KOLVOMAR-235206 format. One record per residue (C-alpha): residue number from 1; residue in three letters; x, y, z. Coordinates in nm, 4 decimals. Layout:
@nr->NUM&rest->ala&x->X&y->Y&z->Z
...
This chain:
@nr->1&rest->unk&x->0.0008&y->0.0212&z->0.0115
@nr->2&rest->unk&x->0.1469&y->0.3327&z->-0.0837
@nr->3&rest->unk&x->0.1487&y->0.6320&z->0.1519
@nr->4&rest->unk&x->-0.1411&y->0.8140&z->0.0257
@nr->5&rest->unk&x->-0.3495&y->0.5476&z->0.0504
@nr->6&rest->unk&x->-0.2223&y->0.4619&z->0.4392
@nr->7&rest->unk&x->-0.3359&y->0.8063&z->0.4829
@nr->8&rest->unk&x->-0.6062&y->0.8072&z->0.3545
@nr->9&rest->unk&x->-0.7150&y->0.4764&z->0.5219
@nr->10&rest->unk&x->-0.6478&y->0.5577&z->0.8254
@nr->11&rest->unk&x->-0.8261&y->0.9050&z->0.7918
@nr->12&rest->unk&x->-1.1550&y->0.6918&z->0.7393
@nr->13&rest->unk&x->-1.0961&y->0.4261&z->1.0085
@nr->14&rest->unk&x->-1.0382&y->0.7694&z->1.2660
@nr->15&rest->unk&x->-1.4312&y->0.9347&z->1.0883
@nr->16&rest->unk&x->-1.5390&y->0.5788&z->1.1706
@nr->17&rest->unk&x->-1.4223&y->0.4982&z->1.5222
@nr->18&rest->unk&x->-1.5577&y->0.8478&z->1.6257
@nr->19&rest->unk&x->-1.8991&y->0.7723&z->1.4599
@nr->20&rest->unk&x->-1.9322&y->0.4175&z->1.6416
@nr->21&rest->unk&x->-1.8021&y->0.6039&z->1.9818
@nr->22&rest->unk&x->-2.0688&y->0.9052&z->1.9237
@nr->23&rest->unk&x->-2.3574&y->0.7146&z->1.8407
@nr->24&rest->unk&x->-2.5719&y->0.7146&z->2.1597
@nr->25&rest->unk&x->-2.7196&y->0.4473&z->2.3741
@nr->26&rest->unk&x->-3.0016&y->0.3981&z->2.5446
@nr->27&rest->unk&x->-3.0738&y->0.6188&z->2.8403
@nr->28&rest->unk&x->-2.9762&y->0.4039&z->3.1833
@nr->29&rest->unk&x->-3.2837&y->0.3015&z->3.3066
@nr->30&rest->unk&x->-3.4029&y->0.3673&z->3.6174
@nr->31&rest->unk&x->-3.4206&y->-0.0001&z->3.7596
@nr->32&rest->unk&x->-3.1005&y->-0.1829&z->3.8315
@nr->33&rest->unk&x->-3.1553&y->-0.5431&z->3.7567
@nr->34&rest->unk&x->-3.0213&y->-0.8148&z->3.9612
@nr->35&rest->unk&x->-2.9647&y->-0.5410&z->4.3113
@nr->36&rest->unk&x->-2.7315&y->-0.6384&z->4.5807
@nr->37&rest->unk&x->-2.8471&y->-0.6390&z->4.9034
@nr->38&rest->unk&x->-2.5885&y->-0.3524&z->5.0296
@nr->39&rest->unk&x->-2.5202&y->-0.0521&z->4.9186
@nr->40&rest->unk&x->-2.8674&y->-0.0248&z->4.6863
@nr->41&rest->unk&x->-3.1396&y->0.2855&z->4.7321
@nr->42&rest->unk&x->-3.4387&y->0.0449&z->4.7902
@nr->43&rest->unk&x->-3.7896&y->0.2196&z->4.7096
@nr->44&rest->unk&x->-4.0646&y->0.1111&z->4.9317
@nr->45&rest->unk&x->-4.3276&y->-0.0443&z->4.6788
@nr->46&rest->unk&x->-4.5647&y->-0.2622&z->4.8828
@nr->47&rest->unk&x->-4.6086&y->-0.2322&z->5.2572
@nr->48&rest->unk&x->-4.8218&y->-0.5621&z->5.3900
@nr->49&rest->unk&x->-4.9608&y->-0.6343&z->5.0738
@nr->50&rest->unk&x->-5.0501&y->-0.2313&z->4.9969
@nr->51&rest->unk&x->-4.9023&y->-0.0917&z->4.6790
@nr->52&rest->unk&x->-4.7735&y->0.2760&z->4.8220
@nr->53&rest->unk&x->-4.8504&y->0.5544&z->4.6118
@nr->54&rest->unk&x->-4.6001&y->0.7999&z->4.4592
@nr->55&rest->unk&x->-4.5053&y->1.0655&z->4.6474
@nr->56&rest->unk&x->-4.6798&y->1.4223&z->4.5663
@nr->57&rest->unk&x->-4.3752&y->1.6171&z->4.3685
@nr->58&rest->unk&x->-4.0541&y->1.7784&z->4.5604
@nr->59&rest->unk&x->-4.1071&y->1.5272&z->4.8155
@nr->60&rest->unk&x->-3.8756&y->1.2131&z->4.9054
@nr->61&rest->unk&x->-3.9559&y->0.8670&z->4.8355
@nr->62&rest->unk&x->-4.0179&y->0.5914&z->5.0612
@nr->63&rest->unk&x->-3.6696&y->0.4151&z->5.0731
@nr->64&rest->unk&x->-3.3297&y->0.2321&z->5.2652
@nr->65&rest->unk&x->-2.9937&y->0.2108&z->5.1736
@nr->66&rest->unk&x->-2.8398&y->-0.1073&z->5.3492
@nr->67&rest->unk&x->-2.4688&y->0.0126&z->5.3971
@nr->68&rest->unk&x->-2.1937&y->-0.1901&z->5.3804
@nr->69&rest->unk&x->-2.0760&y->-0.2380&z->5.7778
@nr->70&rest->unk&x->-2.4094&y->-0.3321&z->5.9113
@nr->71&rest->unk&x->-2.5833&y->0.0139&z->5.8854
@nr->72&rest->unk&x->-2.9104&y->0.1381&z->5.7411
@nr->73&rest->unk&x->-3.0264&y->0.5308&z->5.6063
@nr->74&rest->unk&x->-3.3333&y->0.5882&z->5.5085
@nr->75&rest->unk&x->-3.6746&y->0.8056&z->5.5082
@nr->76&rest->unk&x->-3.9641&y->0.6972&z->5.5997
@nr->77&rest->unk&x->-4.2218&y->0.8818&z->5.4470
@nr->78&rest->unk&x->-4.1699&y->1.2022&z->5.6867
@nr->79&rest->unk&x->-3.8555&y->1.1266&z->5.9051
@nr->80&rest->unk&x->-3.5298&y->0.9650&z->5.8298
@nr->81&rest->unk&x->-3.4558&y->0.6552&z->5.9700
@nr->82&rest->unk&x->-3.1368&y->0.5242&z->6.1002
@nr->83&rest->unk&x->-3.0169&y->0.2368&z->6.2853
@nr->84&rest->unk&x->-2.8674&y->-0.1077&z->6.2334
@nr->85&rest->unk&x->-2.8729&y->-0.4495&z->6.0715
@nr->86&rest->unk&x->-2.6945&y->-0.8247&z->6.0766
@nr->87&rest->unk&x->-2.7296&y->-1.0950&z->5.8022
@nr->88&rest->unk&x->-2.7000&y->-1.3906&z->5.9644
@nr->89&rest->unk&x->-2.6350&y->-1.6535&z->5.6670
@nr->90&rest->unk&x->-2.7575&y->-1.6484&z->5.3316
@nr->91&rest->unk&x->-3.1213&y->-1.4640&z->5.3861
@nr->92&rest->unk&x->-3.1234&y->-1.4169&z->5.8070
@nr->93&rest->unk&x->-3.1506&y->-1.0472&z->5.9015
@nr->94&rest->unk&x->-3.2537&y->-0.8609&z->6.1629
@nr->95&rest->unk&x->-3.2777&y->-0.4637&z->6.2202
@nr->96&rest->unk&x->-3.2168&y->-0.3131&z->6.5052
@nr->97&rest->unk&x->-3.1152&y->0.0210&z->6.7213
@nr->98&rest->unk&x->-3.4096&y->0.1966&z->6.5051
@nr->99&rest->unk&x->-3.4352&y->0.5828&z->6.5221
@nr->100&rest->unk&x->-3.5795&y->0.8907&z->6.3387
@nr->101&rest->unk&x->-3.5854&y->1.2048&z->6.3095
@nr->102&rest->unk&x->-3.8804&y->1.3535&z->6.5131
@nr->103&rest->unk&x->-4.0923&y->1.5940&z->6.2892
@nr->104&rest->unk&x->-4.4610&y->1.5377&z->6.3075
@nr->105&rest->unk&x->-4.6266&y->1.4678&z->5.9644
@nr->106&rest->unk&x->-5.0273&y->1.4987&z->5.8857
@nr->107&rest->unk&x->-4.9918&y->1.1468&z->5.7561
@nr->108&rest->unk&x->-4.7704&y->0.8723&z->5.9569
@nr->109&rest->unk&x->-4.9104&y->0.5610&z->5.8888
@nr->110&rest->unk&x->-4.6972&y->0.4609&z->5.6026
@nr->111&rest->unk&x->-4.4047&y->0.5466&z->5.8246
@nr->112&rest->unk&x->-4.4782&y->0.3914&z->6.1711
@nr->113&rest->unk&x->-4.6059&y->0.1026&z->5.9911
@nr->114&rest->unk&x->-4.2054&y->0.0175&z->5.7931
@nr->115&rest->unk&x->-4.0741&y->0.1117&z->6.1174
@nr->116&rest->unk&x->-4.2797&y->-0.2117&z->6.2592
@nr->117&rest->unk&x->-4.2276&y->-0.4005&z->5.9279
@nr->118&rest->unk&x->-3.8536&y->-0.3518&z->6.0001
@nr->119&rest->unk&x->-3.8819&y->-0.4933&z->6.3732
@nr->120&rest->unk&x->-4.0415&y->-0.7758&z->6.2576
@nr->121&rest->unk&x->-3.8852&y->-0.9295&z->5.9468
@nr->122&rest->unk&x->-3.5942&y->-1.1620&z->6.0064
@nr->123&rest->unk&x->-3.5208&y->-1.2999&z->5.6140
@nr->124&rest->unk&x->-3.5045&y->-1.1632&z->5.2895
@nr->125&rest->unk&x->-3.5438&y->-1.2228&z->4.9262
@nr->126&rest->unk&x->-3.3898&y->-1.0731&z->4.5953
@nr->127&rest->unk&x->-3.5648&y->-1.1562&z->4.2876
@nr->128&rest->unk&x->-3.3913&y->-0.9506&z->3.9716
@nr->129&rest->unk&x->-3.4847&y->-0.5879&z->4.0722
@nr->130&rest->unk&x->-3.6945&y->-0.6027&z->4.3637
@nr->131&rest->unk&x->-3.6621&y->-0.6807&z->4.7956
@nr->132&rest->unk&x->-3.8457&y->-0.8399&z->4.9639
@nr->133&rest->unk&x->-3.8774&y->-0.8238&z->5.3474
@nr->134&rest->unk&x->-4.0453&y->-1.1440&z->5.5507
@nr->135&rest->unk&x->-4.1420&y->-1.2915&z->5.8794
@nr->136&rest->unk&x->-4.0703&y->-1.6719&z->5.8886
@nr->137&rest->unk&x->-4.2485&y->-1.8181&z->5.5810
@nr->138&rest->unk&x->-4.5647&y->-1.5169&z->5.5571
@nr->139&rest->unk&x->-4.6387&y->-1.3380&z->5.2697
@nr->140&rest->unk&x->-4.3751&y->-1.0580&z->5.2479
@nr->141&rest->unk&x->-4.3963&y->-0.7974&z->5.4586
@nr->142&rest->unk&x->-4.2932&y->-0.5612&z->5.2354
@nr->143&rest->unk&x->-4.1106&y->-0.4559&z->4.8353
@nr->144&rest->unk&x->-3.8656&y->-0.2540&z->4.7646
@nr->145&rest->unk&x->-3.7965&y->-0.2158&z->4.4028
@nr->146&rest->unk&x->-3.3730&y->-0.1137&z->4.3307
@nr->147&rest->unk&x->-3.3595&y->0.1741&z->4.1715
@nr->148&rest->unk&x->-2.9886&y->0.3684&z->4.0119
@nr->149&rest->unk&x->-2.9499&y->0.6921&z->4.1267
@nr->150&rest->unk&x->-2.7460&y->0.9116&z->3.8630
């Protein structure tokens, strides 16, 4: 190949590579498939079999994050919540030392029930992007959906 053909080939190769790298990919979805128990933003979607309505605009959604090292942090609908958790074997979990900020809100039903569920839960399961908290072999006490934080 002569020098001018080599230069043209190189230029065409660079243009092709640039065009390929410039292509837009699909925007990331809000759901993380096969999520990990820890360091995942878990949005509450069901509590005691009842769907959780979307929060009003500019209000945070109810969620928990199980941090590495056994700490829980989250938002329960009115107050921030925090506490500890322990995974004892593959799917056994317990929550202890649960506390929250002390703001009073007009509707505390979801928040109070979530705190109660966390105290009762003794095992969990993850199916794809969903986390389920259970007591014994009962129906799920709570269902969470993993959310990708941008």
